[in-house]
N, CA, C and O atoms as a CHARMM CRD file, in Angstrom:
* protein
*
  332
    1    1 MET  N     60.09100  38.42200 -19.04400 PROA 1      0.00000
    2    1 MET  CA    58.67500  38.68700 -19.16000 PROA 1      0.00000
    3    1 MET  C     58.01900  38.75300 -17.80300 PROA 1      0.00000
    4    1 MET  O     58.20700  37.84100 -16.99800 PROA 1      0.00000
    5    2 ASP  N     57.28000  39.76000 -17.52000 PROA 2      0.00000
    6    2 ASP  CA    56.61800  39.89600 -16.26600 PROA 2      0.00000
    7    2 ASP  C     55.40700  38.96300 -16.16400 PROA 2      0.00000
    8    2 ASP  O     54.90000  38.51300 -17.19100 PROA 2      0.00000
    9    3 GLN  N     54.93800  38.66600 -14.96300 PROA 3      0.00000
   10    3 GLN  CA    53.90200  37.73000 -14.79600 PROA 3      0.00000
   11    3 GLN  C     52.55300  38.20400 -15.39300 PROA 3      0.00000
   12    3 GLN  O     51.74500  37.36600 -15.79500 PROA 3      0.00000
   13    4 ASP  N     52.30000  39.50100 -15.45900 PROA 4      0.00000
   14    4 ASP  CA    51.03500  39.94900 -15.99800 PROA 4      0.00000
   15    4 ASP  C     50.88800  39.67800 -17.46800 PROA 4      0.00000
   16    4 ASP  O     49.78300  39.49700 -17.98000 PROA 4      0.00000
   17    5 ASN  N     52.12100  39.65200 -18.20400 PROA 5      0.00000
   18    5 ASN  CA    52.01600  39.45300 -19.61900 PROA 5      0.00000
   19    5 ASN  C     52.37700  38.00300 -19.99100 PROA 5      0.00000
   20    5 ASN  O     52.49400  37.70100 -21.17900 PROA 5      0.00000
   21    6 ALA  N     52.54600  37.16100 -19.07900 PROA 6      0.00000
   22    6 ALA  CA    52.94200  35.76300 -19.36800 PROA 6      0.00000
   23    6 ALA  C     51.81200  35.02100 -20.03000 PROA 6      0.00000
   24    6 ALA  O     50.65300  35.15200 -19.63700 PROA 6      0.00000
   25    7 PRO  N     52.16100  34.21200 -21.07300 PROA 7      0.00000
   26    7 PRO  CA    51.13500  33.38000 -21.73900 PROA 7      0.00000
   27    7 PRO  C     50.54000  32.37300 -20.77000 PROA 7      0.00000
   28    7 PRO  O     51.24900  31.91700 -19.87300 PROA 7      0.00000
   29    8 LEU  N     49.26600  32.00100 -20.90700 PROA 8      0.00000
   30    8 LEU  CA    48.65000  31.11900 -19.95300 PROA 8      0.00000
   31    8 LEU  C     48.88100  29.67600 -20.22300 PROA 8      0.00000
   32    8 LEU  O     49.11700  28.89600 -19.30100 PROA 8      0.00000
   33    9 VAL  N     48.81800  29.28900 -21.50700 PROA 9      0.00000
   34    9 VAL  CA    48.87700  27.86800 -21.84700 PROA 9      0.00000
   35    9 VAL  C     49.96800  27.62300 -22.94500 PROA 9      0.00000
   36    9 VAL  O     50.00500  28.32900 -23.95300 PROA 9      0.00000
   37   10 GLY  N     50.83200  26.63200 -22.73000 PROA 10     0.00000
   38   10 GLY  CA    51.71600  26.18600 -23.82800 PROA 10     0.00000
   39   10 GLY  C     52.76100  27.18800 -24.13000 PROA 10     0.00000
   40   10 GLY  O     53.50400  26.92800 -25.07600 PROA 10     0.00000
   41   11 GLY  N     52.94300  28.32800 -23.45900 PROA 11     0.00000
   42   11 GLY  CA    54.02400  29.20500 -23.74700 PROA 11     0.00000
   43   11 GLY  C     53.83100  30.06300 -24.98400 PROA 11     0.00000
   44   11 GLY  O     54.76700  30.72800 -25.42800 PROA 11     0.00000
   45   12 GLU  N     52.58400  30.05700 -25.56700 PROA 12     0.00000
   46   12 GLU  CA    52.26200  30.81500 -26.72500 PROA 12     0.00000
   47   12 GLU  C     51.06700  31.62100 -26.47900 PROA 12     0.00000
   48   12 GLU  O     50.20800  31.23700 -25.68600 PROA 12     0.00000
   49   13 SER  N     50.96900  32.76000 -27.14400 PROA 13     0.00000
   50   13 SER  CA    49.70200  33.50400 -27.09500 PROA 13     0.00000
   51   13 SER  C     49.17300  33.75500 -28.49900 PROA 13     0.00000
   52   13 SER  O     49.89700  33.52700 -29.46800 PROA 13     0.00000
   53   14 LYS  N     47.94600  34.21300 -28.64000 PROA 14     0.00000
   54   14 LYS  CA    47.38400  34.44500 -29.93200 PROA 14     0.00000
   55   14 LYS  C     46.58800  35.74300 -29.84400 PROA 14     0.00000
   56   14 LYS  O     46.25600  36.19000 -28.74600 PROA 14     0.00000
   57   15 PRO  N     46.28000  36.35100 -30.98600 PROA 15     0.00000
   58   15 PRO  CA    45.51800  37.60600 -30.93500 PROA 15     0.00000
   59   15 PRO  C     44.11000  37.28800 -30.53100 PROA 15     0.00000
   60   15 PRO  O     43.64700  36.16500 -30.73400 PROA 15     0.00000
   61   16 TRP  N     43.41800  38.24000 -29.96700 PROA 16     0.00000
   62   16 TRP  CA    42.05900  38.04600 -29.39700 PROA 16     0.00000
   63   16 TRP  C     41.09000  37.54900 -30.40800 PROA 16     0.00000
   64   16 TRP  O     40.20400  36.75700 -30.08600 PROA 16     0.00000
   65   17 TRP  N     41.24100  38.01700 -31.69900 PROA 17     0.00000
   66   17 TRP  CA    40.28300  37.69500 -32.74300 PROA 17     0.00000
   67   17 TRP  C     40.44000  36.23300 -33.24700 PROA 17     0.00000
   68   17 TRP  O     39.57900  35.72400 -33.96500 PROA 17     0.00000
   69   18 ALA  N     41.52900  35.58700 -32.86700 PROA 18     0.00000
   70   18 ALA  CA    41.78900  34.17400 -33.30000 PROA 18     0.00000
   71   18 ALA  C     41.23400  33.18500 -32.25000 PROA 18     0.00000
   72   18 ALA  O     41.39500  31.97600 -32.41800 PROA 18     0.00000
   73   19 SER  N     40.57600  33.67600 -31.16100 PROA 19     0.00000
   74   19 SER  CA    40.04200  32.79200 -30.14000 PROA 19     0.00000
   75   19 SER  C     38.72300  32.24000 -30.61400 PROA 19     0.00000
   76   19 SER  O     37.84800  32.93900 -31.12500 PROA 19     0.00000
   77   20 LYS  N     38.63300  30.91300 -30.40800 PROA 20     0.00000
   78   20 LYS  CA    37.30300  30.27200 -30.76800 PROA 20     0.00000
   79   20 LYS  C     36.14900  30.81600 -29.92600 PROA 20     0.00000
   80   20 LYS  O     35.00200  30.84800 -30.37000 PROA 20     0.00000
   81   21 THR  N     36.47400  31.24400 -28.69800 PROA 21     0.00000
   82   21 THR  CA    35.43800  31.78200 -27.89700 PROA 21     0.00000
   83   21 THR  C     34.92600  33.08000 -28.46700 PROA 21     0.00000
   84   21 THR  O     33.71900  33.31800 -28.48200 PROA 21     0.00000
   85   22 ILE  N     35.84200  33.94300 -28.94500 PROA 22     0.00000
   86   22 ILE  CA    35.40300  35.17800 -29.53600 PROA 22     0.00000
   87   22 ILE  C     34.61100  34.95700 -30.85500 PROA 22     0.00000
   88   22 ILE  O     33.57800  35.58300 -31.09500 PROA 22     0.00000
   89   23 ILE  N     35.14700  34.03400 -31.70100 PROA 23     0.00000
   90   23 ILE  CA    34.47800  33.68200 -32.96100 PROA 23     0.00000
   91   23 ILE  C     33.11000  33.10200 -32.68000 PROA 23     0.00000
   92   23 ILE  O     32.12000  33.48100 -33.30700 PROA 23     0.00000
   93   24 GLY  N     33.06100  32.16600 -31.71900 PROA 24     0.00000
   94   24 GLY  CA    31.78200  31.55400 -31.33300 PROA 24     0.00000
   95   24 GLY  C     30.74500  32.61900 -30.81200 PROA 24     0.00000
   96   24 GLY  O     29.56200  32.58400 -31.14700 PROA 24     0.00000
   97   25 ALA  N     31.24700  33.52200 -30.01100 PROA 25     0.00000
   98   25 ALA  CA    30.34100  34.58900 -29.48900 PROA 25     0.00000
   99   25 ALA  C     29.82300  35.39700 -30.67600 PROA 25     0.00000
  100   25 ALA  O     28.61800  35.62900 -30.77000 PROA 25     0.00000
  101   26 GLY  N     30.69000  35.82700 -31.57700 PROA 26     0.00000
  102   26 GLY  CA    30.24500  36.51700 -32.73800 PROA 26     0.00000
  103   26 GLY  C     29.25400  35.83900 -33.60400 PROA 26     0.00000
  104   26 GLY  O     28.29900  36.47100 -34.05700 PROA 26     0.00000
  105   27 ILE  N     29.43200  34.58400 -33.85600 PROA 27     0.00000
  106   27 ILE  CA    28.54900  33.82000 -34.59800 PROA 27     0.00000
  107   27 ILE  C     27.15600  33.62500 -33.74600 PROA 27     0.00000
  108   27 ILE  O     26.05900  33.64500 -34.30500 PROA 27     0.00000
  109   28 GLY  N     27.30700  33.45200 -32.47000 PROA 28     0.00000
  110   28 GLY  CA    26.13600  33.34700 -31.67300 PROA 28     0.00000
  111   28 GLY  C     25.33100  34.63100 -31.67400 PROA 28     0.00000
  112   28 GLY  O     24.10100  34.58900 -31.70400 PROA 28     0.00000
  113   29 LEU  N     25.99400  35.75000 -31.64300 PROA 29     0.00000
  114   29 LEU  CA    25.36700  37.08200 -31.73000 PROA 29     0.00000
  115   29 LEU  C     24.67800  37.21100 -33.07000 PROA 29     0.00000
  116   29 LEU  O     23.53100  37.65000 -33.15700 PROA 29     0.00000
  117   30 ALA  N     25.39200  36.82200 -34.11500 PROA 30     0.00000
  118   30 ALA  CA    24.75100  36.89700 -35.46900 PROA 30     0.00000
  119   30 ALA  C     23.54400  35.96500 -35.51400 PROA 30     0.00000
  120   30 ALA  O     22.51900  36.30000 -36.10800 PROA 30     0.00000
  121   31 GLY  N     23.66200  34.81200 -34.89600 PROA 31     0.00000
  122   31 GLY  CA    22.47800  33.91000 -34.85100 PROA 31     0.00000
  123   31 GLY  C     21.32200  34.55300 -34.15600 PROA 31     0.00000
  124   31 GLY  O     20.18000  34.42600 -34.59700 PROA 31     0.00000
  125   32 PHE  N     21.60000  35.26200 -33.04600 PROA 32     0.00000
  126   32 PHE  CA    20.56200  35.91000 -32.21700 PROA 32     0.00000
  127   32 PHE  C     19.92900  36.96700 -33.19000 PROA 32     0.00000
  128   32 PHE  O     18.70600  37.00300 -33.32400 PROA 32     0.00000
  129   33 GLY  N     20.70500  37.77700 -33.83000 PROA 33     0.00000
  130   33 GLY  CA    20.18000  38.77100 -34.81100 PROA 33     0.00000
  131   33 GLY  C     19.32200  38.17600 -35.84800 PROA 33     0.00000
  132   33 GLY  O     18.24300  38.68600 -36.14900 PROA 33     0.00000
  133   34 LEU  N     19.78600  37.08900 -36.41100 PROA 34     0.00000
  134   34 LEU  CA    19.01600  36.44500 -37.48700 PROA 34     0.00000
  135   34 LEU  C     17.70400  35.83300 -36.89200 PROA 34     0.00000
  136   34 LEU  O     16.65900  35.86500 -37.54200 PROA 34     0.00000
  137   35 ALA  N     17.77200  35.28900 -35.67900 PROA 35     0.00000
  138   35 ALA  CA    16.55400  34.74000 -35.04000 PROA 35     0.00000
  139   35 ALA  C     15.56700  35.85200 -34.84300 PROA 35     0.00000
  140   35 ALA  O     14.36800  35.69100 -35.07400 PROA 35     0.00000
  141   36 ALA  N     16.10500  37.03900 -34.39200 PROA 36     0.00000
  142   36 ALA  CA    15.18100  38.22200 -34.17600 PROA 36     0.00000
  143   36 ALA  C     14.52100  38.63700 -35.45500 PROA 36     0.00000
  144   36 ALA  O     13.41300  39.17300 -35.46000 PROA 36     0.00000
  145   37 ALA  N     15.23600  38.37600 -36.57900 PROA 37     0.00000
  146   37 ALA  CA    14.68400  38.78800 -37.90800 PROA 37     0.00000
  147   37 ALA  C     13.82200  37.65900 -38.50800 PROA 37     0.00000
  148   37 ALA  O     13.27600  37.83400 -39.59700 PROA 37     0.00000
  149   38 GLY  N     13.68800  36.52600 -37.83800 PROA 38     0.00000
  150   38 GLY  CA    12.84300  35.48500 -38.27200 PROA 38     0.00000
  151   38 GLY  C     13.52400  34.27100 -38.86600 PROA 38     0.00000
  152   38 GLY  O     12.84400  33.33300 -39.28300 PROA 38     0.00000
  153   39 TYR  N     14.87900  34.25800 -38.91800 PROA 39     0.00000
  154   39 TYR  CA    15.66600  33.14500 -39.35400 PROA 39     0.00000
  155   39 TYR  C     16.11500  32.25400 -38.23200 PROA 39     0.00000
  156   39 TYR  O     16.29100  32.75300 -37.12000 PROA 39     0.00000
  157   40 GLN  N     16.31900  30.94400 -38.44400 PROA 40     0.00000
  158   40 GLN  CA    16.75900  30.05400 -37.44600 PROA 40     0.00000
  159   40 GLN  C     18.06100  29.34700 -37.85800 PROA 40     0.00000
  160   40 GLN  O     18.17100  28.88900 -38.99500 PROA 40     0.00000
  161   41 ILE  N     19.04400  29.25200 -36.95600 PROA 41     0.00000
  162   41 ILE  CA    20.25500  28.52700 -37.14100 PROA 41     0.00000
  163   41 ILE  C     20.38700  27.50500 -36.03600 PROA 41     0.00000
  164   41 ILE  O     20.46100  27.86300 -34.86000 PROA 41     0.00000
  165   42 ASP  N     20.41600  26.24300 -36.40000 PROA 42     0.00000
  166   42 ASP  CA    20.53800  25.18400 -35.36600 PROA 42     0.00000
  167   42 ASP  C     21.95100  25.14800 -34.81100 PROA 42     0.00000
  168   42 ASP  O     22.86200  25.78800 -35.33600 PROA 42     0.00000
  169   43 ALA  N     22.12000  24.35000 -33.69000 PROA 43     0.00000
  170   43 ALA  CA    23.40400  24.23100 -33.07500 PROA 43     0.00000
  171   43 ALA  C     24.41800  23.55200 -33.96400 PROA 43     0.00000
  172   43 ALA  O     25.59800  23.89800 -33.93200 PROA 43     0.00000
  173   44 ALA  N     23.98600  22.59600 -34.75500 PROA 44     0.00000
  174   44 ALA  CA    24.95000  21.91600 -35.68800 PROA 44     0.00000
  175   44 ALA  C     25.53400  22.91000 -36.70400 PROA 44     0.00000
  176   44 ALA  O     26.74100  22.95900 -36.94400 PROA 44     0.00000
  177   45 THR  N     24.63200  23.68900 -37.27900 PROA 45     0.00000
  178   45 THR  CA    25.12100  24.67300 -38.25300 PROA 45     0.00000
  179   45 THR  C     25.94200  25.71600 -37.62300 PROA 45     0.00000
  180   45 THR  O     26.89400  26.18800 -38.24500 PROA 45     0.00000
  181   46 GLN  N     25.63600  26.12900 -36.38900 PROA 46     0.00000
  182   46 GLN  CA    26.55500  27.10100 -35.71100 PROA 46     0.00000
  183   46 GLN  C     27.91400  26.49700 -35.47800 PROA 46     0.00000
  184   46 GLN  O     28.92300  27.18500 -35.63600 PROA 46     0.00000
  185   47 SER  N     27.97900  25.20400 -35.09900 PROA 47     0.00000
  186   47 SER  CA    29.24100  24.54100 -34.90100 PROA 47     0.00000
  187   47 SER  C     30.07200  24.49400 -36.21400 PROA 47     0.00000
  188   47 SER  O     31.28100  24.72700 -36.19800 PROA 47     0.00000
  189   48 VAL  N     29.44400  24.20700 -37.27200 PROA 48     0.00000
  190   48 VAL  CA    30.12100  24.22900 -38.62200 PROA 48     0.00000
  191   48 VAL  C     30.61200  25.60300 -38.92900 PROA 48     0.00000
  192   48 VAL  O     31.74700  25.77800 -39.37400 PROA 48     0.00000
  193   49 LEU  N     29.77200  26.59600 -38.70000 PROA 49     0.00000
  194   49 LEU  CA    30.17200  27.98900 -38.98000 PROA 49     0.00000
  195   49 LEU  C     31.38500  28.36400 -38.13300 PROA 49     0.00000
  196   49 LEU  O     32.29200  29.00800 -38.66000 PROA 49     0.00000
  197   50 ILE  N     31.45200  28.01200 -36.89600 PROA 50     0.00000
  198   50 ILE  CA    32.56300  28.24900 -36.08500 PROA 50     0.00000
  199   50 ILE  C     33.86100  27.65600 -36.53000 PROA 50     0.00000
  200   50 ILE  O     34.91300  28.29500 -36.52400 PROA 50     0.00000
  201   51 ASP  N     33.74600  26.34300 -36.93900 PROA 51     0.00000
  202   51 ASP  CA    34.97000  25.70600 -37.46900 PROA 51     0.00000
  203   51 ASP  C     35.44300  26.33400 -38.77500 PROA 51     0.00000
  204   51 ASP  O     36.64100  26.51000 -38.99600 PROA 51     0.00000
  205   52 GLN  N     34.50100  26.66300 -39.62500 PROA 52     0.00000
  206   52 GLN  CA    34.88700  27.23600 -40.93800 PROA 52     0.00000
  207   52 GLN  C     35.39800  28.62400 -40.70000 PROA 52     0.00000
  208   52 GLN  O     36.37200  28.99500 -41.35500 PROA 52     0.00000
  209   53 THR  N     34.85500  29.40800 -39.85400 PROA 53     0.00000
  210   53 THR  CA    35.37300  30.75300 -39.55400 PROA 53     0.00000
  211   53 THR  C     36.77200  30.63700 -38.91100 PROA 53     0.00000
  212   53 THR  O     37.67100  31.39600 -39.27100 PROA 53     0.00000
  213   54 THR  N     36.95900  29.73900 -38.00600 PROA 54     0.00000
  214   54 THR  CA    38.21900  29.55000 -37.37600 PROA 54     0.00000
  215   54 THR  C     39.29500  29.20600 -38.51700 PROA 54     0.00000
  216   54 THR  O     40.36600  29.81100 -38.56500 PROA 54     0.00000
  217   55 ALA  N     38.97900  28.28500 -39.35500 PROA 55     0.00000
  218   55 ALA  CA    39.86100  27.96800 -40.47300 PROA 55     0.00000
  219   55 ALA  C     40.21300  29.17700 -41.33500 PROA 55     0.00000
  220   55 ALA  O     41.37100  29.38900 -41.69300 PROA 55     0.00000
  221   56 PHE  N     39.19800  29.95400 -41.65700 PROA 56     0.00000
  222   56 PHE  CA    39.41600  31.13500 -42.47700 PROA 56     0.00000
  223   56 PHE  C     40.28200  32.17000 -41.73900 PROA 56     0.00000
  224   56 PHE  O     41.15500  32.78000 -42.35600 PROA 56     0.00000
  225   57 VAL  N     40.07500  32.36300 -40.53500 PROA 57     0.00000
  226   57 VAL  CA    40.85000  33.35000 -39.70000 PROA 57     0.00000
  227   57 VAL  C     42.33200  32.89600 -39.61000 PROA 57     0.00000
  228   57 VAL  O     43.26000  33.69300 -39.74600 PROA 57     0.00000
  229   58 SER  N     42.50000  31.58000 -39.37400 PROA 58     0.00000
  230   58 SER  CA    43.89700  31.03000 -39.38900 PROA 58     0.00000
  231   58 SER  C     44.51600  31.15700 -40.71000 PROA 58     0.00000
  232   58 SER  O     45.69400  31.51300 -40.75500 PROA 58     0.00000
  233   59 ALA  N     43.85900  30.90700 -41.81900 PROA 59     0.00000
  234   59 ALA  CA    44.49500  31.01700 -43.13100 PROA 59     0.00000
  235   59 ALA  C     44.77900  32.50800 -43.42300 PROA 59     0.00000
  236   59 ALA  O     45.84300  32.83100 -43.95000 PROA 59     0.00000
  237   60 ALA  N     43.84600  33.41800 -43.08900 PROA 60     0.00000
  238   60 ALA  CA    44.03700  34.80300 -43.32300 PROA 60     0.00000
  239   60 ALA  C     45.28300  35.31200 -42.52400 PROA 60     0.00000
  240   60 ALA  O     46.08300  36.08100 -43.05700 PROA 60     0.00000
  241   61 ALA  N     45.42400  34.90200 -41.32700 PROA 61     0.00000
  242   61 ALA  CA    46.57100  35.25000 -40.43200 PROA 61     0.00000
  243   61 ALA  C     47.85400  34.73900 -41.05500 PROA 61     0.00000
  244   61 ALA  O     48.83400  35.48400 -41.07800 PROA 61     0.00000
  245   62 ALA  N     47.91300  33.50100 -41.56800 PROA 62     0.00000
  246   62 ALA  CA    49.11000  32.97400 -42.18200 PROA 62     0.00000
  247   62 ALA  C     49.42700  33.68500 -43.39400 PROA 62     0.00000
  248   62 ALA  O     50.59700  33.96900 -43.65200 PROA 62     0.00000
  249   63 LEU  N     48.39900  34.01800 -44.21800 PROA 63     0.00000
  250   63 LEU  CA    48.67900  34.79000 -45.43700 PROA 63     0.00000
  251   63 LEU  C     49.16500  36.17700 -45.08000 PROA 63     0.00000
  252   63 LEU  O     50.12300  36.63100 -45.70500 PROA 63     0.00000
  253   64 ALA  N     48.58100  36.89800 -44.11900 PROA 64     0.00000
  254   64 ALA  CA    49.03600  38.15800 -43.70500 PROA 64     0.00000
  255   64 ALA  C     50.48000  38.16500 -43.21800 PROA 64     0.00000
  256   64 ALA  O     51.26500  39.05600 -43.54500 PROA 64     0.00000
  257   65 GLY  N     50.81600  37.11500 -42.40500 PROA 65     0.00000
  258   65 GLY  CA    52.18800  36.97000 -41.94300 PROA 65     0.00000
  259   65 GLY  C     53.14900  36.83500 -43.14700 PROA 65     0.00000
  260   65 GLY  O     54.16500  37.52600 -43.22200 PROA 65     0.00000
  261   66 THR  N     52.82500  35.98700 -44.02500 PROA 66     0.00000
  262   66 THR  CA    53.68400  35.73300 -45.20900 PROA 66     0.00000
  263   66 THR  C     53.88200  36.99600 -46.05800 PROA 66     0.00000
  264   66 THR  O     54.97600  37.26500 -46.55500 PROA 66     0.00000
  265   67 VAL  N     52.80500  37.75300 -46.20700 PROA 67     0.00000
  266   67 VAL  CA    52.93400  39.02300 -46.99000 PROA 67     0.00000
  267   67 VAL  C     53.77300  39.99400 -46.24200 PROA 67     0.00000
  268   67 VAL  O     54.54600  40.73200 -46.85200 PROA 67     0.00000
  269   68 MET  N     53.64500  40.03300 -44.81900 PROA 68     0.00000
  270   68 MET  CA    54.40800  40.97000 -44.09300 PROA 68     0.00000
  271   68 MET  C     55.90700  40.68900 -44.16600 PROA 68     0.00000
  272   68 MET  O     56.73400  41.60000 -44.20200 PROA 68     0.00000
  273   69 VAL  N     56.24500  39.30300 -44.18900 PROA 69     0.00000
  274   69 VAL  CA    57.65100  38.90500 -44.29900 PROA 69     0.00000
  275   69 VAL  C     58.22600  39.36800 -45.63500 PROA 69     0.00000
  276   69 VAL  O     59.30800  39.95300 -45.69100 PROA 69     0.00000
  277   70 ILE  N     57.47900  39.09400 -46.71700 PROA 70     0.00000
  278   70 ILE  CA    57.99400  39.45400 -48.04900 PROA 70     0.00000
  279   70 ILE  C     58.13500  40.91300 -48.20100 PROA 70     0.00000
  280   70 ILE  O     59.19200  41.37200 -48.63300 PROA 70     0.00000
  281   71 VAL  N     57.07600  41.73100 -47.85400 PROA 71     0.00000
  282   71 VAL  CA    57.16300  43.15800 -47.94100 PROA 71     0.00000
  283   71 VAL  C     58.26400  43.67400 -47.03000 PROA 71     0.00000
  284   71 VAL  O     59.00600  44.57400 -47.42300 PROA 71     0.00000
  285   72 GLY  N     58.39000  43.14200 -45.85200 PROA 72     0.00000
  286   72 GLY  CA    59.49400  43.61500 -44.95900 PROA 72     0.00000
  287   72 GLY  C     60.82400  43.39500 -45.50000 PROA 72     0.00000
  288   72 GLY  O     61.70100  44.25100 -45.38000 PROA 72     0.00000
  289   73 ARG  N     61.02200  42.24900 -46.10900 PROA 73     0.00000
  290   73 ARG  CA    62.39100  42.00100 -46.73300 PROA 73     0.00000
  291   73 ARG  C     62.66500  42.87900 -47.92600 PROA 73     0.00000
  292   73 ARG  O     63.80200  43.30200 -48.13000 PROA 73     0.00000
  293   74 ILE  N     61.58000  43.18400 -48.77500 PROA 74     0.00000
  294   74 ILE  CA    61.74100  44.07400 -49.91100 PROA 74     0.00000
  295   74 ILE  C     62.05500  45.47200 -49.43700 PROA 74     0.00000
  296   74 ILE  O     62.92600  46.14800 -49.98500 PROA 74     0.00000
  297   75 ALA  N     61.32900  45.90700 -48.40100 PROA 75     0.00000
  298   75 ALA  CA    61.45800  47.26300 -47.90600 PROA 75     0.00000
  299   75 ALA  C     62.71200  47.48000 -47.06500 PROA 75     0.00000
  300   75 ALA  O     63.07400  48.61900 -46.76900 PROA 75     0.00000
  301   76 ALA  N     63.39300  46.35700 -46.67000 PROA 76     0.00000
  302   76 ALA  CA    64.57500  46.50900 -45.77300 PROA 76     0.00000
  303   76 ALA  C     65.69600  47.29400 -46.47900 PROA 76     0.00000
  304   76 ALA  O     65.88900  47.23500 -47.69400 PROA 76     0.00000
  305   77 THR  N     66.41700  48.03200 -45.62000 PROA 77     0.00000
  306   77 THR  CA    67.55200  48.88000 -46.18500 PROA 77     0.00000
  307   77 THR  C     68.83400  48.26500 -45.86700 PROA 77     0.00000
  308   77 THR  O     69.85300  48.79100 -46.31500 PROA 77     0.00000
  309   78 LYS  N     68.91500  47.14200 -45.09900 PROA 78     0.00000
  310   78 LYS  CA    70.17400  46.53200 -44.77700 PROA 78     0.00000
  311   78 LYS  C     70.11400  45.04400 -45.18500 PROA 78     0.00000
  312   78 LYS  O     69.04500  44.43400 -45.15700 PROA 78     0.00000
  313   79 THR  N     71.25400  44.47700 -45.55700 PROA 79     0.00000
  314   79 THR  CA    71.29100  43.06800 -45.97400 PROA 79     0.00000
  315   79 THR  C     71.34700  42.22300 -44.72600 PROA 79     0.00000
  316   79 THR  O     71.62400  42.70100 -43.62600 PROA 79     0.00000
  317   80 ILE  N     71.07100  40.94200 -44.93600 PROA 80     0.00000
  318   80 ILE  CA    71.15800  39.94700 -43.83500 PROA 80     0.00000
  319   80 ILE  C     72.55200  39.40200 -43.86100 PROA 80     0.00000
  320   80 ILE  O     73.10900  39.14100 -44.92700 PROA 80     0.00000
  321   81 GLY  N     73.09900  39.23400 -42.73700 PROA 81     0.00000
  322   81 GLY  CA    74.47300  38.62900 -42.69200 PROA 81     0.00000
  323   81 GLY  C     75.01600  38.57200 -41.26800 PROA 81     0.00000
  324   81 GLY  O     74.36800  39.00600 -40.31400 PROA 81     0.00000
  325   82 LYS  N     76.22000  38.02500 -41.15500 PROA 82     0.00000
  326   82 LYS  CA    76.83200  37.94800 -39.88400 PROA 82     0.00000
  327   82 LYS  C     77.29900  39.31000 -39.38400 PROA 82     0.00000
  328   82 LYS  O     77.57300  40.21400 -40.17300 PROA 82     0.00000
  329   83 ARG  N     77.38100  39.43700 -38.10900 PROA 83     0.00000
  330   83 ARG  CA    77.76300  40.74300 -37.54000 PROA 83     0.00000
  331   83 ARG  C     79.30900  40.75400 -37.27800 PROA 83     0.00000
  332   83 ARG  O     79.84700  41.75400 -36.80200 PROA 83     0.00000
């Protein structure tokens, strides 16, 4: 692995959309839009929304990975075995 593509922390990487920073920025942007429309979301509610959205994204990614594994095995044309 070259240095430009090396993971930064813990030897693992994650997709950009699974980042709490990106999720928080999106919720903050939504909060800004709602505030401009006359609605108010306090910091505590934003924190809860970030946590819940992060949990949802993690669950959706796990479900998608599981489905990909099952579909991949069904669609496979070769059996699994020793070489």
